[in-house]
LONUKE-306113 format. One line per 4 residues: number of its first residue (from 1); their letters; for each residue x, y, z of N, C-alpha, C, O, CB. Coordinates in steps of 0.02 Angstrom, whole numbers, m for minus. Glycine has a CB too. Layout:
BEGIN
NUM	a	X:Y:Z:X:Y:Z:X:Y:Z:X:Y:Z:X:Y:Z  ...
% end
This chain:
BEGIN
1	evpf	4475:5463:4513:4541:5447:4525:4582:5508:4561:4596:5555:4524:4571:5426:4459  4601:5511:4625:4630:5560:4676:4710:5549:4675:4735:5500:4704:4597:5547:4756  4746:5595:4641:4809:5564:4658:4827:5590:4716:4792:5634:4742:4861:5570:4610  4891:5563:4746:4926:5577:4809:5003:5575:4791:5035:5549:4746:4906:5521:4867
5	eiis	5023:5619:4855:5095:5632:4858:5127:5617:4915:5109:5637:4970:5111:5696:4846  5189:5570:4900:5232:5544:4953:5265:5603:4962:5280:5634:4911:5277:5481:4939  5284:5631:5028:5340:5665:5033:5413:5651:5065:5467:5680:5060:5319:5709:5055  5396:5609:5092:5438:5556:5132:5427:5492:5142:5374:5492:5174:5444:5571:5187
9	gyra	5449:5418:5134:5445:5381:5130:5509:5361:5186:5531:5395:5233:5433:5372:5068  5532:5289:5161:5601:5262:5197:5658:5320:5189:5672:5353:5140:5632:5186:5157  5684:5320:5252:5758:5361:5245:5808:5317:5269:5804:5271:5309:5766:5433:5288  5856:5343:5236:5917:5316:5259:5945:5339:5326:5931:5397:5339:5963:5329:5210
13	patn	5981:5308:5371:6003:5357:5441:6032:5406:5422:6009:5457:5448:6050:5330:5495  6091:5419:5375:6123:5471:5336:6078:5542:5330:6088:5599:5353:6137:5440:5263  6017:5513:5285:5973:5562:5269:5924:5593:5331:5897:5648:5338:5931:5531:5214  5927:5531:5374:5872:5580:5426:5920:5614:5468:5901:5668:5492:5811:5533:5482
17	erlr	5977:5595:5481:6020:5663:5510:6036:5705:5475:6054:5753:5509:6079:5656:5537  6040:5718:5410:6047:5783:5376:5989:5806:5370:5992:5861:5341:6077:5783:5314  5933:5790:5386:5860:5834:5402:5859:5859:5447:5832:5914:5450:5801:5809:5407  5892:5824:5513:5878:5850:5588:5936:5897:5577:5931:5948:5612:5884:5792:5661
21	esrg	5970:5895:5552:6040:5963:5554:6005:6021:5518:5998:6076:5543:6129:5943:5501  5985:6005:5459:5961:6055:5421:5906:6099:5439:5903:6159:5425:5947:6030:5370  5842:6049:5489:5799:6089:5484:5775:6100:5565:5717:6095:5586:5750:6064:5432  5823:6113:5596:5828:6141:5664:5761:6127:5698:5716:6164:5719:5846:6220:5663
25	ggva	5770:6041:5697:5723:6012:5738:5655:5995:5711:5628:6032:5670:5717:6053:5788  5623:5934:5735:5572:5943:5689:5581:5848:5667:5531:5814:5655:5590:6017:5618  5629:5827:5667:5657:5768:5632:5671:5725:5702:5706:5752:5746:5729:5785:5578  5649:5669:5710:5652:5613:5776:5726:5600:5754:5736:5588:5694:5590:5531:5777
29	rhsl	5787:5601:5803:5819:5547:5793:5814:5490:5766:5845:5477:5714:5828:5536:5826  5765:5435:5803:5760:5370:5789:5687:5369:5743:5639:5334:5760:5761:5324:5861  5686:5399:5703:5643:5406:5648:5600:5341:5626:5637:5292:5619:5686:5428:5592  5528:5325:5613:5504:5280:5608:5509:5270:5524:5497:5221:5490:5444:5283:5645
33	hmeg	5526:5328:5510:5539:5348:5436:5609:5285:5409:5613:5253:5356:5568:5449:5435  5651:5286:5463:5714:5233:5433:5703:5164:5453:5746:5120:5446:5792:5250:5463  5645:5153:5477:5612:5068:5476:5556:5063:5432:5507:5028:5444:5580:5038:5554  5563:5101:5375:5498:5107:5324:5445:5096:5369:5407:5054:5346:5492:5050:5259
37	rald	5430:5114:5416:5352:5127:5451:5333:5188:5454:5303:5197:5507:5341:5105:5522  5337:5241:5418:5308:5308:5409:5304:5332:5323:5329:5308:5273:5359:5361:5456  5267:5380:5333:5269:5406:5264:5219:5490:5293:5170:5494:5331:5220:5336:5191  5257:5543:5259:5223:5598:5254:5191:5606:5184:5222:5585:5135:5265:5650:5272
41	irlp	5136:5634:5178:5093:5614:5140:5049:5678:5138:5029:5704:5189:5064:5549:5163  5033:5704:5072:4981:5756:5062:4928:5698:4985:4943:5651:4948:5034:5858:5031  4871:5737:4997:4806:5723:4959:4788:5792:4924:4739:5817:4952:4743:5696:5011  4813:5831:4871:4786:5888:4843:4717:5899:4843:4692:5955:4850:4804:5891:4785
45	avpl	4694:5862:4837:4618:5871:4825:4563:5857:4884:4502:5855:4881:4600:5824:4768  4621:5844:4954:4576:5840:5008:4607:5897:5060:4667:5907:5061:4573:5760:5040  4575:5922:5088:4590:5979:5137:4637:5932:5184:4627:5875:5206:4515:6018:5178  4688:5976:5192:4728:5933:5256:4720:5908:5320:4745:5858:5345:4768:5959:5274
49	adlr	4660:5973:5354:4634:5935:5410:4591:5876:5400:4592:5833:5444:4598:5977:5448  4547:5866:5337:4506:5806:5319:4552:5755:5332:4538:5719:5380:4477:5803:5245  4616:5739:5294:4668:5697:5297:4713:5668:5349:4745:5615:5350:4698:5718:5267  4702:5731:5404:4733:5711:5467:4673:5666:5513:4686:5611:5537:4761:5784:5509
53	daal	4598:5702:5520:4552:5686:5544:4547:5620:5522:4531:5583:5569:4507:5726:5535  4556:5582:5455:4558:5512:5434:4579:5484:5463:4550:5436:5488:4578:5494:5390  4651:5499:5476:4710:5448:5508:4712:5446:5553:4746:5402:5579:4769:5450:5501  4675:5496:5597:4675:5500:5698:4614:5446:5696:4619:5402:5738:4645:5604:5753
57	slra	4564:5444:5658:4500:5389:5663:4518:5328:5658:4480:5285:5682:4447:5393:5610  4579:5307:5628:4578:5238:5606:4638:5214:5707:4653:5155:5719:4633:5226:5488  4653:5256:5744:4687:5241:5787:4728:5182:5783:4719:5132:5817:4654:5243:5830  4781:5191:5731:4828:5133:5718:4897:5158:5723:4944:5122:5705:4818:5100:5649
61	ggvg	4909:5227:5751:4984:5243:5752:4994:5316:5751:4948:5356:5755:5022:5211:5692  5040:5327:5746:5062:5424:5753:5029:5454:5708:5012:5435:5652:5145:5453:5738  5022:5502:5735:4991:5564:5667:5020:5629:5674:5004:5665:5722:4901:5585:5670  5060:5648:5631:5069:5727:5650:5043:5764:5579:5032:5739:5523:5163:5750:5673
65	fyar	5039:5833:5602:4996:5885:5569:5063:5943:5548:5091:5974:5594:4925:5919:5630  5077:5950:5494:5118:6001:5467:5058:6038:5422:5036:6015:5370:5187:5970:5423  5041:6093:5451:4992:6140:5417:5020:6190:5364:4993:6206:5311:4958:6181:5470  5089:6214:5392:5147:6269:5349:5164:6218:5304:5148:6234:5246:5225:6306:5395
69	eqfv	5199:6146:5310:5244:6117:5259:5177:6080:5222:5192:6048:5172:5315:6063:5292  5118:6080:5237:5061:6053:5194:5085:5986:5180:5098:5963:5124:5046:6095:5125  5092:5950:5250:5073:5862:5232:5066:5844:5303:5084:5875:5353:5144:5804:5188  5027:5771:5297:5024:5739:5339:5083:5689:5372:5114:5654:5332:4977:5717:5321
73	hidt	5097:5685:5430:5151:5613:5451:5098:5547:5466:5054:5555:5508:5206:5630:5543  5103:5485:5432:5064:5441:5491:5125:5387:5481:5168:5383:5437:4967:5407:5475  5108:5342:5546:5162:5291:5547:5138:5237:5577:5077:5244:5585:5222:5311:5580  5162:5167:5604:5146:5120:5639:5157:5104:5698:5143:5052:5727:5156:5086:5617
77	grvr	5197:5174:5728:5209:5156:5809:5147:5156:5835:5097:5141:5804:5254:5208:5853  5151:5174:5901:5118:5190:5958:5059:5253:5948:5081:5305:5925:5175:5208:6010  5013:5250:5958:4958:5277:5930:4965:5372:5978:4955:5384:6038:4876:5212:5952  4982:5412:5933:5018:5483:5961:4992:5534:5919:4965:5521:5866:5103:5486:5956
81	tw	4998:5591:5941:4980:5649:5883:5035:5695:5904:5076:5681:5948:4894:5690:5885  5031:5772:5856:5071:5813:5860:5061:5848:5806:5096:5896:5793:5126:5792:5870
% end
């Protein structure tokens, strides 16, 4: 059994805007988090690049790699990476 951590799931519009203002960019104005269609996750027992690569292999939505913050963003939007 490997635990995982959800860094961010659903975000209310006000929370999303607060993050946009406080992070100096990097938070989308129309984030899929506000539709419940995105997660920021980490699996402490799995190298972050391996988690990213597994998500990319699905070709089922967006995948963002945040090495400094130690999480991977996955969503059900169009296939894209950053």
